[in-house]
NUKOL-694377 format. One record per residue: x, y, z of N, C-alpha, C in turn. Coordinates in steps of 0.2 Angstrom, whole numbers, plus 5000, padded with zeros to 4 digits. Example, Ala and Ser with C-alpha at 12.3 -4.5 7.8 and 13.67 -1.06 7.14 Angstrom:
506649725039506249785039506649845039/506449895035506849955036506450005039/
// end
This chain:
495849474923495149514924495249584923/494549594921494649674918494049704923/493749754926493049754929492749824924/492149814923491549854918492149924914/492349964920492550014918493150004914/493449974912494049944910494849934916/494649964921495249924924495249874927/495949864928496049794930495549784936/495549724936495249674944495649614947/496149634953496549604954496449554960/496849504959496549424963497149434968/497049394974497649374979498249354972/498649364976499549334972499649394967/499149424965499549454958499849514959/500349554956500949574953500649654954/501049714956500749764959501049804956/501049874953501649904952502049934958/501849944964502549974971502849904972/502749864970503149794974502649744977/502949704978502549654981502049614977/501349604979500949564979500249594981/499649584977499049624979498749604984/498449584989498249544992498349505000/499049484998499549405001499749455008/499749515010500049535018500849545017/500949505009501749545009502049595007/501649635002501949684999502349715003/502949725001503449735002503649804999/503949864999504049934993504749914992/504749954986505349954982505449994984/506450014983506550064987506550134981/506250114976506050184971505550184974/504850154977504350184979504350214985/504950204989504950224997505450304994/505750304991505950344988505550424984/504950384981504350434978504050454985/504150414989503450434996503750494998/504650485001504950515003504950585000/505050584992505050654988504250684991/503750634990503050684990502850714997/503250685003503250715008503550775010/504250785007504550815005504350895003/503850864998503450934994502950954996/502650915001501950935004502350955009/502950955013502851005019503451065016/503651045010503851155006503451175004/502951145003502151175000501851215007/501851175011501651205019501851265022/502651255022503051335021503051375020/502851365014502851435007502151425011/501851405012501051445013501051485019/501251445024501451495031501751555030/502251565026502651635022502151675020/501751645016501251695014500751725019/500651685024500051695026500551735030/500851735034501251785039501351875037/501551875027501451935026500451955026/499951925024499451955023499051935029/499351875035498651845039498051875041/497651855034497151835035496651795041/496251835044495551825050495351745052/495351735042495251655046495551585043/496151605044496651535044496951535050/496951475053497051425057498051445056/498351485058498851445056499351405060/499051405069499351355072499251295070/498751285066498751205061498851175057/499151235052499751235046500151235050/500651245056501051255058501251165064/500651145065500751055068500951025061/500251045056500450995049501051005047/501451065048502151065047502651015051/502351025057502851005061502750905060/502050885059501850815057502450775051/502350835047502550795040503250795040/503550865044504550875046504750795051/504350775054504450705059504450645055/503750665049503850595045504350585040/504450635037505050635034505550615036/506050655041506550645047506450555050/505850535051505850465051505950405045/505950455038505650405033506650395027/507050465032507650475028508150425034/507850395040508250365046508250295044/507650285043507650215040507750185035/508050235030508150245025508850225025/509050255031510050235031510250155035/
// end
């Protein structure tokens, strides 16, 4: 079944791209989707680190660097847990 915009309408039990099925509460991520998530978190962490380096050079007044540092620390924690859980 498709929606008016042409996109698919999923029902419980329909297979989905990232593994598992839609709406059954039993969706299990595939190893490749876990690796993709880990890669995305690592990319976001690197982006925040790069931003902090640039902000260190120009130090604009309107930017709360401490907030970005907290985001970086949280992303690092998420990445560490993801790597540990995959072992």
